[in-house]
BAZA-107523 format. One record per atom (N, C-alpha, C): z, y, x; atom name. Coordinates in nm, 3 decimals. Layout:
BEGIN
((Z Y X) "CA")
...
***
This chain:
BEGIN
((-1.452 0.876 -3.263) "N")
((-1.445 0.849 -3.173) "CA")
((-1.472 0.699 -3.185) "C")
((-1.523 0.595 -3.103) "N")
((-1.580 0.453 -3.097) "CA")
((-1.414 0.424 -3.053) "C")
((-1.344 0.351 -3.117) "N")
((-1.215 0.266 -3.047) "CA")
((-1.213 0.240 -2.939) "C")
((-1.378 0.121 -2.921) "N")
((-1.382 0.043 -2.765) "CA")
((-1.388 0.140 -2.668) "C")
((-1.464 0.246 -2.683) "N")
((-1.473 0.348 -2.569) "CA")
((-1.332 0.453 -2.576) "C")
((-1.281 0.464 -2.679) "N")
((-1.148 0.479 -2.589) "CA")
((-1.026 0.440 -2.508) "C")
((-1.061 0.336 -2.539) "N")
((-0.986 0.191 -2.482) "CA")
((-1.060 0.224 -2.312) "C")
((-1.136 0.234 -2.352) "N")
((-1.210 0.219 -2.137) "CA")
((-1.251 0.378 -2.114) "C")
((-1.138 0.485 -2.147) "N")
((-1.136 0.599 -2.043) "CA")
((-0.998 0.538 -1.943) "C")
((-1.063 0.649 -1.859) "N")
((-0.961 0.628 -1.743) "CA")
((-0.903 0.832 -1.793) "C")
((-0.816 0.813 -1.755) "N")
((-0.714 0.943 -1.717) "CA")
((-0.653 0.942 -1.616) "C")
((-0.641 1.042 -1.564) "N")
((-0.574 1.083 -1.388) "CA")
((-0.527 1.188 -1.359) "C")
((-0.467 1.201 -1.274) "N")
((-0.404 1.326 -1.287) "CA")
((-0.483 1.430 -1.175) "C")
((-0.433 1.535 -1.149) "N")
((-0.459 1.689 -1.058) "CA")
((-0.469 1.620 -0.900) "C")
((-0.381 1.541 -0.926) "N")
((-0.347 1.522 -0.805) "CA")
((-0.458 1.403 -0.732) "C")
((-0.487 1.326 -0.830) "N")
((-0.628 1.209 -0.799) "CA")
((-0.752 1.324 -0.788) "C")
((-0.754 1.391 -0.914) "N")
((-0.939 1.411 -0.908) "CA")
((-0.902 1.481 -0.724) "C")
((-0.804 1.560 -0.650) "N")
((-0.849 1.668 -0.537) "CA")
((-0.842 1.511 -0.431) "C")
((-0.804 1.398 -0.442) "N")
((-0.793 1.316 -0.346) "CA")
((-0.906 1.222 -0.320) "C")
((-0.977 1.223 -0.496) "N")
((-1.086 1.104 -0.459) "CA")
((-1.245 1.204 -0.526) "C")
((-1.202 1.310 -0.613) "N")
((-1.330 1.381 -0.621) "CA")
((-1.395 1.445 -0.583) "C")
((-1.224 1.597 -0.588) "N")
((-1.282 1.685 -0.500) "CA")
((-1.225 1.778 -0.403) "C")
((-1.267 1.681 -0.335) "N")
((-1.222 1.700 -0.201) "CA")
((-1.199 1.824 -0.153) "C")
((-1.110 1.919 -0.062) "N")
((-1.131 2.008 -0.032) "CA")
((-1.067 2.134 -0.145) "C")
((-1.044 2.080 -0.237) "N")
((-1.009 2.175 -0.360) "CA")
((-0.872 2.157 -0.409) "C")
((-0.768 2.252 -0.409) "N")
((-0.665 2.216 -0.448) "CA")
((-0.664 2.234 -0.595) "C")
((-0.476 2.120 -0.586) "N")
((-0.440 2.110 -0.767) "CA")
((-0.453 2.272 -0.832) "C")
((-0.364 2.346 -0.785) "N")
((-0.388 2.489 -0.812) "CA")
((-0.488 2.524 -0.888) "C")
((-0.659 2.501 -0.796) "N")
((-0.716 2.531 -0.907) "CA")
((-0.807 2.429 -1.002) "C")
((-0.732 2.257 -1.012) "N")
((-0.817 2.225 -1.077) "CA")
((-0.736 2.241 -1.237) "C")
((-0.565 2.286 -1.224) "N")
((-0.517 2.362 -1.330) "CA")
((-0.544 2.446 -1.385) "C")
((-0.657 2.533 -1.321) "N")
((-0.675 2.690 -1.348) "CA")
((-0.786 2.712 -1.393) "C")
((-0.885 2.600 -1.366) "N")
((-1.026 2.494 -1.449) "CA")
((-0.995 2.483 -1.591) "C")
((-0.860 2.409 -1.565) "N")
((-0.886 2.312 -1.744) "CA")
((-0.776 2.513 -1.782) "C")
((-0.708 2.575 -1.723) "N")
((-0.674 2.688 -1.845) "CA")
((-0.835 2.803 -1.912) "C")
((-0.884 2.785 -1.772) "N")
((-1.012 2.830 -1.800) "CA")
((-1.148 2.773 -1.886) "C")
((-1.126 2.665 -1.932) "N")
((-1.157 2.584 -2.033) "CA")
((-1.279 2.504 -1.966) "C")
((-1.312 2.495 -1.866) "N")
((-1.357 2.418 -1.796) "CA")
((-1.401 2.269 -1.808) "C")
((-1.283 2.221 -1.849) "N")
((-1.280 2.096 -1.841) "CA")
((-1.154 2.048 -1.988) "C")
((-1.149 1.976 -2.044) "N")
((-1.029 1.923 -2.101) "CA")
((-0.916 1.886 -2.032) "C")
((-0.757 1.907 -2.060) "N")
((-0.682 1.870 -2.016) "CA")
((-0.552 1.794 -2.138) "C")
((-0.481 1.676 -2.100) "N")
((-0.440 1.617 -2.183) "CA")
((-0.269 1.642 -2.163) "C")
((-0.169 1.651 -2.244) "N")
((0.006 1.692 -2.187) "CA")
((0.031 1.531 -2.211) "C")
((0.099 1.472 -2.133) "N")
((0.151 1.353 -2.161) "CA")
((0.251 1.354 -2.149) "C")
((0.381 1.359 -2.217) "N")
((0.524 1.359 -2.130) "CA")
((0.515 1.500 -2.073) "C")
((0.546 1.476 -1.929) "N")
((0.616 1.626 -1.897) "CA")
((0.468 1.581 -1.804) "C")
((0.330 1.529 -1.803) "N")
((0.265 1.523 -1.713) "CA")
((0.090 1.589 -1.774) "C")
((0.036 1.679 -1.745) "N")
((-0.091 1.702 -1.761) "CA")
((-0.220 1.570 -1.672) "C")
((-0.263 1.524 -1.780) "N")
((-0.416 1.395 -1.743) "CA")
((-0.534 1.479 -1.775) "C")
((-0.651 1.396 -1.741) "N")
((-0.732 1.477 -1.717) "CA")
((-0.797 1.291 -1.744) "C")
((-0.958 1.359 -1.846) "N")
((-1.012 1.222 -1.823) "CA")
((-1.154 1.260 -1.769) "C")
((-1.097 1.144 -1.648) "N")
((-1.222 1.178 -1.535) "CA")
((-1.347 1.160 -1.599) "C")
((-1.425 1.107 -1.680) "N")
((-1.570 1.116 -1.696) "CA")
((-1.614 1.303 -1.783) "C")
((-1.474 1.347 -1.872) "N")
((-1.512 1.460 -1.925) "CA")
((-1.494 1.535 -1.835) "C")
((-1.413 1.573 -1.751) "N")
((-1.413 1.655 -1.598) "CA")
((-1.528 1.612 -1.537) "C")
((-1.582 1.511 -1.532) "N")
((-1.706 1.518 -1.406) "CA")
((-1.800 1.592 -1.493) "C")
((-1.814 1.600 -1.615) "N")
((-2.004 1.550 -1.716) "CA")
((-1.943 1.744 -1.699) "C")
((-1.820 1.743 -1.747) "N")
((-1.836 1.932 -1.720) "CA")
((-1.830 2.041 -1.647) "C")
((-1.800 1.993 -1.537) "N")
((-1.849 2.028 -1.384) "CA")
((-1.955 2.016 -1.362) "C")
((-2.006 1.936 -1.437) "N")
((-2.173 1.940 -1.398) "CA")
((-2.231 2.061 -1.421) "C")
((-2.243 2.029 -1.578) "N")
((-2.260 2.113 -1.638) "CA")
((-2.219 2.292 -1.625) "C")
((-2.083 2.309 -1.586) "N")
((-2.082 2.447 -1.542) "CA")
((-2.064 2.508 -1.415) "C")
((-2.097 2.433 -1.357) "N")
((-2.052 2.477 -1.191) "CA")
((-2.169 2.392 -1.055) "C")
((-2.267 2.487 -0.974) "N")
((-2.258 2.426 -0.866) "CA")
((-2.223 2.347 -0.832) "C")
((-2.280 2.259 -0.756) "N")
((-2.201 2.159 -0.654) "CA")
((-2.285 2.116 -0.571) "C")
((-2.215 2.117 -0.452) "N")
((-2.252 2.092 -0.330) "CA")
((-2.371 1.933 -0.329) "C")
((-2.444 1.902 -0.259) "N")
((-2.514 1.779 -0.248) "CA")
((-2.393 1.650 -0.238) "C")
((-2.321 1.644 -0.123) "N")
((-2.285 1.534 -0.136) "CA")
((-2.169 1.556 -0.214) "C")
((-2.079 1.608 -0.320) "N")
((-1.984 1.633 -0.416) "CA")
((-2.057 1.544 -0.558) "C")
((-2.168 1.599 -0.543) "N")
((-2.260 1.542 -0.667) "CA")
((-2.314 1.369 -0.680) "C")
((-2.295 1.359 -0.523) "N")
((-2.337 1.233 -0.488) "CA")
((-2.209 1.186 -0.465) "C")
((-2.038 1.204 -0.473) "N")
((-1.953 1.102 -0.451) "CA")
((-1.936 1.066 -0.616) "C")
((-1.934 1.215 -0.736) "N")
((-1.944 1.223 -0.900) "CA")
((-2.007 1.128 -0.892) "C")
((-2.110 1.069 -0.885) "N")
((-2.238 0.999 -0.918) "CA")
((-2.186 0.872 -0.929) "C")
((-2.128 0.829 -0.755) "N")
((-2.058 0.671 -0.733) "CA")
((-1.929 0.658 -0.813) "C")
((-1.854 0.728 -0.860) "N")
((-1.753 0.726 -0.961) "CA")
((-1.774 0.675 -1.079) "C")
((-1.897 0.779 -1.141) "N")
((-1.885 0.762 -1.221) "CA")
((-1.973 0.640 -1.239) "C")
((-2.040 0.545 -1.190) "N")
((-2.087 0.406 -1.175) "CA")
((-1.984 0.279 -1.193) "C")
((-1.910 0.388 -1.102) "N")
((-1.757 0.241 -1.139) "CA")
((-1.691 0.302 -1.223) "C")
((-1.677 0.359 -1.346) "N")
((-1.627 0.388 -1.466) "CA")
((-1.716 0.366 -1.588) "C")
((-1.846 0.335 -1.623) "N")
((-1.929 0.340 -1.684) "CA")
((-1.934 0.168 -1.706) "C")
***
């Protein structure tokens, strides 16, 4: 992986994901999706972290999203790229 790209990654918690991306979805569902391999999770210390871009791309490939959620995800991606 390119070093500059790895420095620009945004790692977030399940709590952040449910509060900012997957509104109405529980943290339990986020952890379940990670266990099922829908997207990767990284254990750092005692926390489970998620690469925001990896999560969004994986979900877009594997889950049919409602239009409002697709629009929200696209807004978030614009902000991190």
